[in-house]
N, C-alpha and C positions, 0 to 999 in steps of 0.2 A: 371613571364616569359612572353615574348612577341613573337608572330609570326608576321613577317612583310610580309603582303600580301601572306598568305599561305606558308610561309617559317619559320617554327617554329624553335626557337633556334638560328636563325641568328641575327646578331647585328642590333639593331634598330638605324636608323639615329638620332643623337642627335641634330644636327644643324638645325635651321629653319631660313633661311636667311631673314633678315628684317622682322622677324615675329612680328605680333601685337597680344598680348594677347587678347582673345575675351571674351565676356559676352553673356549669353543666358537668355531667359525669358520663363516662362511658366505660366499657369493659377494657381493662388493661391486662396484659399478659406477663406472667412472672418468669423472669430469666432462669430461675432455678428449677423450673418445671420443663425446660426445653428438652433435656436428655430423655426423660420418660416419654414425652410427647412423640419425639422422633422415633423412638424404639417401638412404640405401640402403633403408630400410624404409617410409618415409612414415608413421611412427607419430607419435602425439601423446603427449608426456611431461607428466605432472602431477607437479611436484616440490614436496613440502610440507616444513614445518619449515625453511624457507629463512631463513638469517641475512642480514644486510646484506652481509657478505663474499661469500656464495654468490650473492646477487642480482647484485652487481657483476661477479663472475667469469663467470657464465652469459651476461650481456649483452655480454661481450666476445667470445663465441664466434660463429661464423657460423650463428646461429639466429634465427628469427622468434619473439620472446619476448613474452608478454603476462601481466599480472597476472590471477590466477584470477577475481577479482571483476569485472574488465572483461569477461572472456570470457562470463560469465553474463548480461551486459546485452543486452536484445533488439536495441538499435540496432547492436550490434557483430557481428551474425550474418554479415554479408557478408565479414568478415575472417577468419572461423573457419577456412576451408580453407587459409589461408596459415600458420597458427600451428604451430610445432614444439614449444614448451614453455610450460606455464602454471606460474606461480610463486605460492606462498602461504607465509606464515609460520606458518600453522596446522598442527597435527598431522593425520595422515591421517584419523582418525575424523570430523573436521569437514568433510571434502571430500565434496561431493555427486557421488560417482563415477558412479553409475548415470545420473544426469541428464546428465552430460557425455558419457557413452558414447552416449546417444540422440541427441545433437546432431551427431555426426560419424560418417562411415563408416570413419574411420581406426581402426586398432588403438590402444587407449589403455593406457598403463602408468602406474600410480600409484607414485611413488618417494618415499622419505623420506630426508632428509639424515642421514648417519651420522657423518661427521667433515668436516674441512676439504677433503678431496679425493675423497670417495666417498659413495655413497648405496646404499640397499638397496631391493629390489623388495617392494612391498606387495600390489598387485593388478594384474591384467591383464584387459582386455576379452576377449582371445583368448589363445592360448598365449604364455607369457612367455619361451620359450627363445631367441627372437631377441635377447633382452637380453644373452646371453652374448657378443655382439659388443663390449660395453662392459666385459666382465669385467676386473677388476684383481686384485691380490693379495687373498686372503681376509681379510675383516674379523674381527678377533679380539675377543671379548667375554668378560669375566669373568662368572661365574655370577650375581653380585649385580647385574649391570647388564643382564641378559637382559630383564627387564621394562621397562627403559628404552629400550634400543637395538633390541631385537627384539620390540617390542610390536606384533605383527602379528596379523591375524585367525586365521592358521593357521600353525603351525610343525611341522616334522617333523625329529626328530633321527635320523639314520641313521649308525650306527657299528658296528664289528665287535664280536663277542662279547667280554665282559669289560671293555669300556671304561667301564663304570659308568653305563649309561643309566638303570637302575632307581634306583640311588642318587641320581643327579642329579635325577630326577623327584621322589623323596621330598624332596630338599633344596628344590627349586623350589616344591613344594606348601607346605612349611613357611614359606617366605618370600614367598609370593604376596601381593600387595597386599591389604590388608584390605577394600578396596572391592569385591572379587570374592568370590563363593561358589566355592571351589575344590573340585573333585571328582577324586580320584585313583583310577584303575581299573586293576587288573592284568587285562588282557584274557584271559589264559590261564584265569582262573577264571570267565569269563563267555562261553565259547564257545557255550553252548546258546542264548543270546538271539539270536545271529546265525545259528546253525544253523536255528533255527525261523523265520527270516525275519520277525521281528517288525517292526511299523511303527516308524518313527523315534521317535514320542512314547512308544511302549511301551518301547523300549530306554532312553530317557532316564529314564522313570519307574522302570525296573528298577534303575538306578544310585542312585535315591533311596529305594527302598522300605523300607529298614530304619529310617529316621528316625522317631522317635516324639515327640521333645521338641517341644511346641507352640510354644515361643519360637523354636527353630531353624527349624521349618517356616515360621513367619510371616516370619522374616528371609530365608529362602531364597526364598519366594514373591515378596517385594519385590524382591530382587536379580535374580531371573529375569525379572521383568516389565520391569526396567530394563536388560536385556541385560548383566548383570554376572556371568556365570558363566565360570569358567576350567576347562575339562575336560582333565585329564591322562590320556591313554590310553597305557598302557605295554605294549609287547610285541606290536605288530601282527603281527610275524612268527611269533608263537607260537600263533595261532589257525589253524584248518584253512584250507587254500588256497581252498576253495570259499566260505568265509565272508568272505574279504578284500574282494571287490567290494561286499558288503552293508555291511561296516564302513566302507568308503570313501564310500559313498553317505550313510550316517548322518553321517559327519564333515562332508561337504559341506553337509548339511542344517543341522546345528548351527551351523556357521560362517556360513551364509547368513542365519541369524536374528540375527546380530550378536554371538554369543558367541565367546570365545577358545577355541582348541583347540590342544593340543600333543601330538604323537604320537611314540612311539619305535619304532624297528625296526632290525633288522640290515640290512646293506648289500644283501642279496640282493633286497630289495623297493624299493631306492632309486629305480631308474628308473621302476618302475610307479607308486609313490606320487607321485613328482615330477611325472610326466606327467598322472596322473589328477586330482591336486589343483592342478596348475599353480603349483607353488612350488619354490623352490630349497631343497635340504636343508641342515641344520645338522650340522656334524661336531664331535665331542668331541675336544679336543686331547689328545695323549699327555702323560703326566706328564714334567716336566723332571727332570733328574738331581738337582737340589736337592730337588724334591718327593719323589722316590723315597727319598732318604737320610733326609729328615725323617720320612717314613712309617715306615721300618724302625726308626729310633731310637725313635719314640714307641711303636711296637708292642712293642718288646723291652725298653724301659727298666725295666719292673717285674720282669723276669726275669734280667737280666744287668747286670754292671757296665759303666760307660761304655766302658772300653777293650775289653771283650769284644764289645760291640755294634759298635764300630769295626772290630774284627777280622773279625766276621761280614760286615759290609758290604764290606770289602776283598776277602774271599774270593769273595763272590757276584759282584762286578764283575770280578774277575780271571778267573773261569771263563766268564762270558758273553762277555767280550772275546775269549777265545781263538778262538771260532767266530763272532765278529762278530754276536752275538745280543743286544746291549744293548737292542734294541727290545722284548724280552720284558718288561723292567722298566718300560716306559712304559705298559703296560696294567695298570690297577689290580687286576683280578681275578687276573692272573698274579703280580703282586707280592705280593698277599695270599696266594696259594697257595704261593709259594716260601718265604714266611716263616711259613706256618701251623704247621709242626711244631716250630719253634724253641722256643716257650714251654714245651713239654712234653717235649722231647727234646734235651738238651744233648749227647748222643752224636753228633749230626750234625756237630759240629766239634771235640770234645775227645778222641775215641778216637784211638789211635795210627794206625789205618788210614784216618782221616778228616782227616789233616793238610792235605790239599788237598780242599776241598769240591768234589765231583765233579759236573760238568755233567750227566751222564746221571742221576745220583741226584736232582739238582734237578728234572729232567724227570719222574722217577717220582713224586716228591712232588707235582709240579704236576698230573699226570694223575689221580693218586689224589684230589687236591683237587677236580678237575673232577667226579669221581664223587660225592664227598661233597656238593659244591655242588648237584648235580642233586637229590639226596635232600632236602636242606634247603630248596631252592627250592619243592618241591612238598609239603613238610611230611610226608614219609613216612619210615618206619624203613629204615635201610640194609639190613637183612636181609630186607625184604619185597619181593616182586616186584610193585611197584605203579607202576613207571615206564612200562610198556608196551613197553619194549625192554631188552635185556641190555647194560649198559654195558661189561662185561668183554669180551663178544663183539665189540662195536663197536671197542674198543681193539685187539683182535687183528686184526680185518678191515681196519683202516686200513693195516696193515703192507704188504701186497702192493700196494695202490693207491698207497701212498707211494713204494715202490720204483719202480713204473712211472712215476710223475711225476718222479722224480729222474734217471732214466736216459733216454738217447735211445733211439729205437726199435730201432736195430741192436744196441745193448748189451743191452737188455732181452731181445731175441729169443734171445740166446746162452743164456739160462737155460732155454729151451724149457718155459715154464710156461703152463698153461691158466688163463685167467681166468674159467672157467665159473662157479665158486662165487661169484665177486665180482660177477657181473652183477646178481643180485638185490639185493645190498648197494648197488650203484651206483644202482639204481632208487629205493631208499629215500632215498639222499642227494640225488637230484634234487628230491625233495619238500622236503628240508631236513634239516640235521644237528642233532639235538636237543642234542648235546654242544658244538657250535660249533667243531669241529676243521677240518672241510671247509667251504669257503665256497660252492662250487658244483661242478657236473659239466658239462663241455663237451659239445658235440654229438657229439664223437668218443669220449665216455666216458672222459675224463681227469679225475680228481679234482683240484681246485684247493684246496690247503690254505690256511688263513688266514695262516699264516706258513710260509715255506720251511723254517725250522728244525724245525717240527713234522714236515713230510714227511721231512726228513733223519733225525730221531730214529726215526720208525716204520720207515723203510727200513732203518736199521741194526739195529733190533730184529728185523726179518725175517732179515737176514743172519746175526745172531748165532744165531738158531734154525735156520738152514739152512746151516751152515758148509760142507757138502759141495758146495754150489752156488757158494759164494763164490770158489772157485778159478777158476771160469769168468770171473770179473770182475777177476782179479788185475791185468791190464794197464790196465784202464779206471779202477780205483780210484786209480791213481797219476798220472792226468792232472790238469792244473791245474783243469779244469772241476769235477772231483769231489773236490777237496782237502778241502772242508768235510765232505763225506760220509765220506771216509776218516778224518778226524780224530775225528769223533763215534764212528765204528766202533771206532777204536783205544782211545778213552777207555772205551767200553762194555765192550770185552774186558778192559781193565786196571783196571776200577773197584775191584776188591778187592785190588789190588797197589799199595801206596804207592810202591814203587821204580819200577815201570813208569810210574805216573802222573807221578812227578817227572821222568822222562825225557821223556815226551810234553809236559809243561808247561815243559820246559827250565829247571827249577828246580835249579841246580847244588848249592845248599846242601842241599836235601833228598836229592838223589842221593848226596852224600857221607855224609850222616847215615845213610841206609839201607844203603849199602855197608858202613859201619862196623859197623852192627848185624849184617849178614850175616857179616862176618869174625869177630865175637865168637861168633856161634852156631857157626861152623865150628870155632873153637878149642875150644869146649866139647865138641864131638863127639869 
């Protein structure tokens, strides 16, 4: 049974327009590092879902191994202090973890086999971060297999803005096993329940309160009684900072009752959430180039001919490759925003002065898309001041901070600019950037942008608006360190001149074409 954003029993949307199936990754633990880990930490490992192959492999390691069933027998208690690893073919919910923790003074880690060479962390008696000693390459899991391989009491997805956390949660809610009552909650819409410091049971009841269907209520009660609830909490980073400790306590409480909980957050809370909840975070993988192209094709196929779509794809890649920014297309929200205007604006690539699709214009579309997305996300009109902050002012104030982050201190000091007006803006960004352009602010008040290309774009926007100052940086812009900054600045200055763009892009055919046009115009004069 699925509740769609606190509306239990209502029909869950099945369609995901132009949806790209996602993959996630998490820390996996290398079986070959277990001996060293146990020797150094003195911990007890409980390994579940063990196959015959795993059983044989572990017993070849330098470990004192015992079957879990034997460990729980009273006559075996004198041997317990020697044991390094307990093995069972059962899944983790069938392991009497708390009982085992009481029988030993050691730190106990419950692990579940992931594949032939690695396993994942499920629970730890104390902090689990010592397990990083056994860390191997991240375990990659397709979304449809999350409920199989990452079926843990508690999961947290920590990924940058625009990686598709909310969309993935919607998808997971729709495919959640039918043996669970699933509840999807957009936390930004329920800040008050944490602000008011409600009791844990009150918070849970709040997420159910709109349900009126008697049949659904009865089914829900039965599943709750049997610990079969899956709570999807989306956007932990979007609630007020003073509410986060209360939310984390609530999450721990629900998980301790035996229910499943999955949380999403931006990376700025990753360390806090991981330590408070004693879990390893899950990351959403960036889109592959094949996925990117498939998405663009599917999004534009109803508006353009096949060869036109291919032409657009080639232009987009050509422009992002120039400044080594292909990573922009690996982020779903950015890919969406870059393609957002194509269905309704064929002039983006057919007008004579758009024969090269300009990188800086792609950025303008992207950041305007960010603005539009914020309004749509909160369900407010674009012309109403209901966001609580001025997006256009934010976009302007990023510029000077970006310039400072792109230049070294000596170079920036040449400009003799006071950052007085930027200090208040930095204080706001320390709490969190609602647009998702700046990831954090350092102790020495340096803004760290989510992508360096963002910083370079805004830095160049400042230079374009302050050309009198740019002459002070003339020597510095020609250094190898700042070549990307210089290139974006050149493109920004030339974005309305097809000939100049062709020179920058080293497209000799277009240079010849536009020189010929210039000669024709001269002859006509």
